[in-house]
N, C-alpha and C positions, 0 to 999 in steps of 0.2 A: 503495500500503498503506499503511497507516495505522502511524504513528509507534508502535513497543513502547513501553513504559513501560520507565526507563532502573533498576538498579540495582547496587551495587556489588560485588564478587568480588574476595577478595584471597588470591592464592596465591605457591607459591615453588616456583617451576625451579630445571635445575642449569642451572648456568654458561655448559656449552656449550647446551645449547637458548636462555637467553637470548644468548646472541651472533648464532647462526642467526636470533632473531625480530629482530633491533635490523639487521641485517646485510640481512635481506626486506626490512624496513619501510623500508630506507633504499633499497633498491634499487628498492620499488615506489611510493617516497614519501607512502605513511602511516603514523600514528602505531601506534609498535608495539601499542600497547591496542584500537585499528581493528582491525590483523590479526590479532591473538590471537584476538578477539573473531570474524572470522572462520570462521579453523580451528577454533573451539569450534564455532560455528553447522553449520559444515562439516561436520565430526564429526561431532558429532552425529544429524547426516542421512544420513550415510555408511552407519552403523551401525545406523539408522532404515530404510536401503534398500537393502540387499548389490546390489550393481548399478552403483550411478547415483556417480559421483563430477562433480568441479566442474571447468569448465577456462574459462580467459581468450579472448578473442577482440574483432576489431576492436569490436563491440556491449556488451563487456564481460563479465563473469564470469557461467557460467553452469551450469544441472545438464546432463549427459549420461549415457547408458546408456554403461557399459563394454563395450571394447573392438569397438561399431559407428561411432567416430565419429559418430554422432547425436545431437543435442539431445534433452533430452527435447520440448520442443516439437513437433519434426519430427514424433516417433515421434508425438504424442497426434492433431495434426495431421492425418495418413495414418491413423490410424483413423476418425476420423472422415467422413475422404474415403471412406472403404470399407463406411459402414453400421455405424460400429463394434463391426467385425469386427474383431475379433486374429489370428485365423488369415488374413484376408485381406490386412488390413496389413503382415503377419510375411510373407506372400509375395511383397509390393511392395518392402517395402524387403530382400527378402533373408536377411533377419535369421532366426533361434528365435525363435518366439511367445513362448516365455518371458522373454525380454527386452524385448517390447513388452510383457509382463505386468507387468515391472519399472519400464516409464517409465509406465505405467496407475497402476501405486500410485502412485506418486510423487507423481503430478497428482492425485490423491485426498486426498491428505497439504496440498498445496501449491499448489490450485487458482490461486489470487487470484496466486501469484509466475508460473505459468506460464502464465495466459491473458493476464498483461500482457505478456510473450515475444511470442506470437501476434499481441496486436493492435500493440506495436512491430516487430515485424516485417511485418506488413502493411500497417500507414503506408509503413515505406520502401520497399515493392516498388511499392507505388503510388505515391509518391515519384520515384522511379527510373521509373517505364515513364509517369506522365508527360514527363520528361526525355527521355526517348528517342525520344518521341511527336512535342515538338519540334521535337527533334532529324533527327527525317524529315522532317517538314512543313518547314522551316530548305531543307531540300535539293529540295523537290519547287517 
């Protein structure tokens, strides 16, 4: 992803909010300005895309569909594997088609980010499969 030009923003926040931000920044070992920017960016994304939230995991922080346990990239890949049919993807995922639409709308606005997740997960899957095959061959 291309690095976005940076600009300055100055704002005043309540003492309690600042304390919470500082505590969270220490917990995550991040500068509070970087964490505040993440919260601002993600909050704007969630306002623009109701039904999307952000979660942490072993591979990093990523967008997910609220109430499903599914990452946006997983829903997008499922739609692709079902001939771009939202209805078939929803049936396969056992979720309401409206939730698939939520993921697709997010994808439409954030293709580069979601495509990067799809590529990253695909690479990891290939690497893990190669390790598994080598292990099987070692036993043969």
